[in-house]
C-alpha distance (Angstrom), angle and dihedral (degrees) to the residues before:
residue distance angle dihedral
M1 . . .
T2 3.79 . .
R3 3.78 117.1 .
T4 3.78 123.0 -144.0
P5 3.81 118.9 -149.6
K6 3.82 116.3 -125.0
H7 3.81 89.3 -152.8
K8 3.79 130.4 20.7
E9 3.79 126.9 169.4
L10 3.80 127.1 163.8
K11 3.79 126.1 -177.3
N12 3.81 120.8 -169.3
T13 3.81 86.4 -20.5
R14 3.77 135.0 96.7
L15 3.80 133.6 -161.9
A16 3.80 124.6 -143.2
S17 3.82 88.7 -137.0
T18 3.80 138.7 20.6
Y19 3.82 98.9 -84.4
G20 3.78 108.6 -8.2
S21 3.77 147.1 20.3
W22 3.81 125.2 72.6
M23 3.82 121.3 -0.8
Y24 3.78 120.8 -151.8
C25 3.79 134.4 -162.4
E26 3.82 107.8 -123.8
G27 3.82 90.3 -149.7
C28 3.81 95.9 65.7
D29 3.84 102.5 3.4
K30 3.82 91.0 -124.6
T31 3.79 123.8 143.7
I32 3.81 110.4 -102.2
A33 3.82 102.6 171.4
Y34 3.78 148.6 -11.5
L35 3.80 118.8 -128.2
C36 3.79 117.7 -158.9
Y37 3.81 113.1 -127.2
V38 3.78 107.7 -136.7
T39 3.78 109.4 22.5
Y40 3.81 102.5 74.5
D41 3.82 137.4 63.8
L42 3.81 96.7 -171.1
F43 3.78 132.3 22.1
K44 3.80 128.4 178.7
L45 3.78 125.9 173.8
K46 3.79 129.9 174.7
Y47 3.77 116.5 -178.1
Q48 3.76 148.3 164.5
C49 3.78 112.6 -139.6
K50 3.80 122.9 -145.5
C51 3.85 86.3 -112.0
G52 3.83 89.3 64.3
N53 3.80 96.1 -106.4
H54 3.82 118.1 137.7
G55 3.78 113.4 -149.3
S56 3.76 142.9 164.0
I57 3.77 143.9 -169.6
D58 3.81 127.8 -159.2
I59 3.82 119.4 -178.2
S60 3.80 127.8 162.9
F61 3.78 135.3 172.3
E62 3.80 99.8 -178.4
E63 3.78 138.2 30.2
D64 3.79 109.9 -84.6
T65 3.80 103.2 -102.2
A66 3.79 95.5 135.9
Q67 3.76 122.9 136.4
E68 3.80 117.2 -119.2
A69 3.77 113.8 -105.4
G70 3.76 120.4 -111.7
Q71 3.79 90.2 -156.0
S72 3.79 139.6 38.0
L73 3.77 130.3 -99.7
I74 3.79 114.0 -90.8
T75 3.80 125.7 -131.3
I76 3.80 118.9 -125.3
K77 3.82 116.8 173.3
N78 3.84 91.7 -19.7
R79 3.85 93.0 -51.2
L80 3.78 124.0 116.1
C81 3.80 104.2 -126.5
C82 3.80 138.7 -176.6
P83 3.82 109.1 -94.4
T84 3.82 90.8 -145.9
D85 3.81 100.2 59.3
E86 3.84 102.9 -0.2
S87 3.82 92.5 -117.6
P88 3.82 108.5 168.5
L89 3.81 108.7 -120.7
V90 3.80 111.8 167.1
T91 3.78 142.9 -14.3
I92 3.81 114.9 -146.3
Q93 3.81 117.3 -157.1
A94 3.82 91.1 -141.4
K95 3.81 94.8 175.7
K96 3.82 88.9 65.7
L97 3.82 95.2 50.9
D98 3.80 134.2 70.8
S99 3.81 91.8 -157.8
Y100 3.78 142.9 -15.3
K101 3.81 144.0 -176.7
C102 3.76 117.4 -155.0
E103 3.81 132.7 -174.0
V104 3.80 121.2 -176.3
V105 3.80 134.5 171.4
C106 3.79 117.2 -150.1
K107 3.79 109.8 -131.0
N108 3.82 93.8 -148.8
C109 3.80 100.6 52.1
N110 3.86 100.5 19.4
T111 3.79 92.4 -128.9
K112 3.81 124.4 146.0
Y113 3.79 118.5 -137.2
R114 3.80 127.6 -171.2
E115 3.79 129.3 -160.0
E116 3.80 126.9 -176.6
H117 3.77 126.7 178.8
T118 3.75 138.2 169.9
L119 3.76 106.8 -161.9
């Protein structure tokens, strides 16, 4: 079943598909992340690419009623995953970014996770 985002906004960023797959910086056309298709209800990313470009992505399928996480995302095979059920959510290509802030809601457990890094 295909999902349709209720909200979708991209700035200086493009996606290989409608609401998932590879994300690219429009400043240098390099891959900056991979967003899993079916495991999230909300995804927000603000970043500064090594090329100097500032970009963002904001996609949501549901109203934001998620509970805040009491723990961090876990890393499994370079993917940031939900610590509750190990659902893969997103892979950030950190070596291509100077900094990023990420917010993601796991579809399965309705928990909101936040990541912030200055690299």
